[in-house]
N, C-alpha and C positions, 0 to 999 in steps of 0.2 A: 482586666480580662486576662485570663491565662490561656496560653496556647501550647500545644505539644506537637512535635514532629515525630511522626512514626513511619516505619517502612510501608511502602505501598504493596502489601502482600496479602494473600488470602487469609493468612493467620491474623494479621492486623485487623482486617475487616471483620473476621469472626469475633475478635475480642471487642471491637466496637459494638457489634450487634449484642453482645452479652452485656455490655455496660448499659446499652439502651434499655434492655429488658430489665436488669436488676436495679438500676438507679432511676428508671423512669425518665431518662433524658431523651428529648426529641432531637434527632439529628436530621437537618435538612438535606435533601438530595442523596440520601443513602441508597435508595433504590437506583438511582441513576449511576452512582458510583459502582454498584455491584454489576449492573449491566455493562458498563464500560469495561470493568475489570474482566468480565467473562468474554467480552467481544475482542478486546485488544491484547490483553496480557493472559497468556495461559502457559502452562507447564511445558517445557520442551525437553524434558528428560523422558527417555524411552526405555522399554524393556530391551534386554540385550539382543534379541533377535532383530528387532527393528534398528537398533543402533548399529548392528553389523551390516545391515542393508544400506544404511546411510553412508557408512565408511566405504563400502563397495562402490557406491555411486560416486563418491568423491574420487576415489582411485580411478574409476572409469573416466571421469571427466579429465583427470590429469593425463591419463594414457591417451586420450583423444586430442591432447595438446590444446584444450580450451585455455584462454588467458586466465591468469590468476584472479583477475577481477570477476570474471564470469563464473569461475569455479566457486569463489566465495559467495556470490549472489545466488547461484543455483543451490548451493549447499544450504545457505540460510533459508532460501525459499521452500525447500522440501522439508526442512526442520519445522518451519512455521506451519506448513500445510498439514503435516502429520501430527504436529503438537495440537492443532486445533481440534482433532478428534481423540485426544487423550491417548490411552494405551490400546486403542484398537489396532489390530494388525493391518498393515498396508494392503494385503490381499483382500481384506474385508470391506475396504473403502469402495463405494460405488459411485456411478455417475451422479446420482442424486446428491451424494455427499459432496462431490465436486462443485455442483451448482450451489449447495448450501454454503460452502466456504466462500465461493465468489461473492454472494450477496451478504453473508453474515460477517465476513471479515473484510474483504477488499472494498466492496461498494459502500457498506455501512461506515467504514472508517475513512472513506473518501481518499483512498490511496490512488496514485496516479495511474494513467493508462500504461506507462512504461513498466511500472511494478506489476501490474496485472498481467502483462505480457510475459514478463520474466518468470512469474509463478507458473503460469500456464505451460510455458516451454519447459521449465524444470519438472513439472509434474509428468508431462508427456514423455520426456526422456527417462525419468526415474521409472515409470511403470512399464515403458517399452523395453528398456534395456536391462533393468535390475529385477523388477518384480515379474516380468514377462506376463503382464496382464495389460489389455488394452482398455483405457478409459476413453469414452467418446468426448473428446475435447470440443467437438463441434456444438455440443449443448451449451457451451460457454461462449457467449458472444465476445468476439475480440473487440477491444475498445478501438474507437476511431482515433487516429492521430490528429491532433489539433492542427488547424491550418494556420500558417504564418501569414500575418497581415501584410508584411512588407512586400510580398509578391504582387499585391494589388496596387501599389503605389510606385509604378515605374515611371520614369521620366516620360512626359508627354501624355500620360494616361491620367495623372492626378489633376491636371488643370481642366480636363474634360469632365472629371468626376465632381470637382468642386469649383463652382464659379465664385471667385473671390472678388468682392467689390473693389474698385480702384482705390477707395479711400484706405484700404488696408494694404500695407506693404510688408513683405517678409524680408528680414535682414538676418543673416546668420553671422553671429560674432565669433563663434568657434564651432567645433564639431559637436558639442554636447547640448547647445541650447539654441533656440529659435525665438527671435523676438518679433512680435507683431506691433507695428506702430500705426497709430491712427492719424491720418492727415487732419490737421485742423485748419480752418479757413480764417 
């Protein structure tokens, strides 16, 4: 069996489709690959006008003394958001497009609630400060933060929540493991 490694790019996928048509080769899951490529990986190069807005946004974040980590995160988030819509001008993007991006990119790819919040915050700042256009962020439901289970197992409460039979004894050998021992008669 022969195998090839090729770049994961639109051009490579187009060549695969040509091979499929000209050679009569059946490639399993090509449709799924095309859908994934469209959903996850898209061009993040822009027309000069949009690129200038993105540069202005990054400079504004720096002037507002955001942390370097936040600047990089917000910069990448706005590039991803704008890249999703190809070479459409930022001022032409609507609230409906924002909802489409949220479901078509963030939810579909199962990105974390933290990433979703970062993108929403970045879009809100970019449009409010740089484009001077208001997008209705309220149309995007903010994800709920996950609850930490450790808060439910406070000393005194755990024994009430779980009735442990006497034949089970808990012994802690160190801080990383818990052993349960069954008493034998």
